[in-house]
C-alpha positions in Angstrom: -21.9 -85.9 119.3 -20.5 -82.4 117.9 -20.0 -82.1 114.5 -18.6 -79.4 112.8 -20.0 -77.8 109.6 -18.8 -74.9 107.9 -19.6 -73.0 104.7 -16.8 -73.6 102.0 -14.3 -70.8 101.6 -14.0 -69.4 98.0 -11.7 -71.5 95.7 -10.1 -70.9 92.6 -12.2 -72.8 90.1 -11.4 -73.3 86.2 -14.6 -71.4 84.7 -16.2 -72.0 81.5 -16.0 -69.2 79.3 -18.9 -67.5 77.8 -19.4 -66.9 74.3 -21.5 -68.6 71.3 -20.1 -71.9 70.2 -21.6 -75.2 71.1 -20.2 -77.4 73.8 -17.3 -79.9 72.9 -17.8 -83.6 73.0 -15.9 -83.8 76.3 -18.9 -81.8 78.0 -21.7 -83.5 75.9 -24.8 -83.6 78.1 -24.0 -80.5 80.3 -26.2 -77.5 79.4 -23.7 -74.5 78.9 -24.3 -72.3 76.2 -20.9 -70.6 75.1 -17.3 -70.8 74.0 -15.3 -73.3 76.1 -11.8 -74.0 76.3 -10.4 -76.0 73.4 -9.6 -79.6 73.7 -6.0 -80.2 74.3 -3.4 -79.6 71.8 -2.5 -82.4 69.9 1.0 -81.2 70.0 0.6 -81.2 74.1 -0.4 -84.6 74.1 2.4 -85.7 72.2 4.9 -84.0 74.4 3.2 -85.4 77.5 3.4 -89.0 76.0 6.7 -88.8 75.1 7.4 -87.3 78.9 6.0 -90.5 80.2 7.9 -92.8 78.0 11.2 -91.2 78.5 10.7 -91.4 82.5 9.3 -94.9 82.5 9.1 -96.6 85.7 10.3 -93.3 87.4 6.8 -92.1 87.1 3.5 -93.4 88.2 0.3 -91.4 87.2 -2.9 -91.7 89.3 -6.4 -90.7 87.7 -9.3 -90.1 89.6 -12.7 -91.3 88.1 -13.9 -87.6 87.8 -11.1 -87.0 85.1 -12.0 -86.3 81.6 -11.2 -89.2 79.6 -8.4 -87.3 77.8 -6.7 -87.3 81.2 -7.4 -90.6 82.4 -5.7 -92.2 78.8 -2.8 -91.1 80.6 -3.2 -92.9 83.8 -1.5 -95.8 85.0 -4.5 -96.6 87.6 -8.0 -94.9 88.1 -10.2 -95.2 91.0 -11.6 -93.1 94.0 -9.3 -91.1 96.2 -8.8 -93.7 98.7 -8.0 -96.4 96.0 -5.4 -94.1 94.3 -3.8 -93.0 97.7 -3.4 -97.0 98.5 -1.8 -97.3 94.9 0.7 -94.5 95.8 1.9 -95.9 98.8 2.0 -99.5 96.8 4.6 -97.9 94.3 7.7 -96.6 96.5 10.1 -97.1 93.5 8.3 -94.7 91.7 10.2 -91.0 92.1 7.2 -89.2 90.7 3.7 -89.5 91.7 1.4 -87.5 89.2 -2.1 -87.2 90.8 -4.9 -86.1 88.6 -7.2 -85.3 91.2 -7.9 -82.3 93.6 -5.8 -80.9 96.5 -6.7 -83.2 99.5 -6.3 -86.2 97.2 -2.4 -85.3 96.2 -1.8 -84.5 100.1 -3.2 -87.7 101.1 -0.7 -89.4 98.8 2.1 -87.2 99.9 1.5 -88.4 103.6 1.8 -92.2 102.5 4.6 -92.2 100.3 8.4 -91.8 101.3 10.3 -88.7 101.9 12.1 -89.5 98.9 9.2 -89.7 96.3 7.6 -86.4 94.9 3.9 -86.0 94.8 2.7 -83.5 91.9 -0.6 -82.1 91.3 -0.9 -80.8 88.1 -3.4 -77.9 88.7 -2.6 -76.6 92.5 -6.0 -74.6 92.1 -8.4 -77.9 91.7 -9.9 -77.8 95.3 -12.7 -79.8 96.8 -15.4 -77.7 98.4 -16.0 -80.3 100.8 -12.4 -80.4 102.2 -12.7 -76.7 102.5 -15.8 -76.6 104.8 -13.5 -77.0 107.6 -10.4 -74.6 107.9 -8.0 -75.6 110.6 -8.0 -72.3 112.0 -11.6 -72.7 112.6 -11.5 -76.0 113.9 -8.5 -75.0 116.4 -10.9 -72.3 117.4 -13.6 -75.2 118.1 -11.6 -77.2 120.0 -10.6 -74.3 122.0 -14.0 -73.8 123.0 -14.6 -77.5 124.1 -11.3 -77.0 126.3 -12.9 -74.0 128.0 -16.1 -76.0 128.3 -14.2 -79.0 130.0 -15.2 -81.5 127.4 -12.2 -81.8 125.2 -10.7 -84.3 126.8 -13.9 -86.6 126.3 -14.4 -85.6 122.8 -12.6 -87.9 119.9 -12.4 -86.1 116.3 -13.1 -88.1 113.4 -12.4 -86.8 110.2 -13.5 -88.2 106.6 -11.2 -89.1 103.9 -11.9 -85.7 102.2 -10.4 -83.5 104.1 -6.9 -81.6 104.1 -3.8 -82.9 105.3 -3.7 -80.1 108.3 -7.4 -81.5 109.3 -5.9 -85.1 109.5 -3.0 -83.9 111.3 -5.3 -82.2 113.8 -7.6 -85.4 114.3 -4.4 -87.5 114.8 -2.6 -85.5 117.5 -6.1 -85.4 119.6 -6.6 -89.2 119.5 -8.7 -89.6 116.4 -9.2 -91.3 113.3 -9.7 -91.0 109.4 -12.5 -92.6 108.1 -13.9 -93.5 104.8 -17.8 -93.7 103.7 -17.5 -97.2 103.8 -16.1 -97.6 107.3 -17.8 -94.5 109.0 -19.9 -96.6 111.3 -17.0 -98.9 112.5 -14.6 -95.6 113.0 -18.1 -93.7 115.0 -18.3 -97.1 116.9 -14.8 -96.8 117.9 -14.4 -93.0 118.8 -17.3 -93.6 121.0 -15.8 -96.5 122.8 -12.8 -93.9 123.4 -14.7 -90.8 125.0 -18.2 -89.7 125.4 -18.5 -87.1 122.3 -17.3 -87.2 118.6 -16.3 -83.9 116.5 -17.0 -85.2 113.2 -15.0 -83.2 110.1 -15.5 -81.3 107.8 -19.1 -81.5 106.9 -22.3 -82.7 109.0 -23.8 -84.8 106.8 -21.9 -87.9 106.7 -21.2 -87.9 110.6 -25.2 -87.1 111.0 -26.4 -89.6 109.0 -24.0 -92.5 110.3 -25.1 -91.4 113.6 -28.7 -91.6 113.3 -29.2 -94.2 110.9 -26.6 -96.6 111.7 -26.1 -95.5 115.5 -29.3 -95.1 116.8 -28.7 -91.5 117.9 -31.0 -88.9 117.6 -31.0 -85.5 115.7 -31.0 -83.8 119.2 -27.9 -86.0 120.0 -26.1 -84.3 116.6 -25.4 -80.5 117.0 -23.5 -78.2 114.7 -20.7 -75.8 115.5 -21.0 -72.5 113.7 -17.9 -70.5 113.8 -19.6 -67.3 113.0 -21.2 -67.4 116.8 -19.9 -66.9 120.0 -19.1 -70.5 121.1 -20.2 -72.0 117.8 -23.7 -71.0 118.8 -23.6 -74.1 121.3 -24.1 -74.5 125.2 -22.2 -76.7 127.4 -25.6 -79.2 127.6 
């Protein structure tokens, strides 16, 4: 099995501001001395509530488990990324799908919804370090290496749900599948029934742990492609 494990590229993140004030209630339990952003302006909350009421059933708001309570308060449904993507697909009459999560989650919802629906990500800088571990240009370079080695035709790509739309598209174009953490074993079993090798994306751990602990492969069967080395640091063998 071949896996791709890449260092995450820098992603713009909301940083805590340094200073002397205490943490707000929303950050209780976090050791972070300094001045943090104020809680949402009550006026802003009132405007958001009014906008949601005005739009009615035209808008459907998804709130990921990781969001703060003041964001979850606006959500029509909460859950993990897979559940929320399913919920987006289950509401074809909503003109606007507001996804309070990270970039790959909104992309997944956009894939599953109709062309006349608009998926809105409130913060375009909300990224996921795991999804960023496999950039599409690096994956395509890896695939070129596999082609040159004559093994791309017997390699099946499998990507975890936490990956970008570009990676999901690559996986589909090359006969692969998208898996969740709960069906990773079944997905790898399916992939090995289709070919001799698996290219697992975007990181190494779910694929490696599933292969070794669930399928009985050895660690020697799981090699890591390093995009910084010639041919990923691998040999054909």
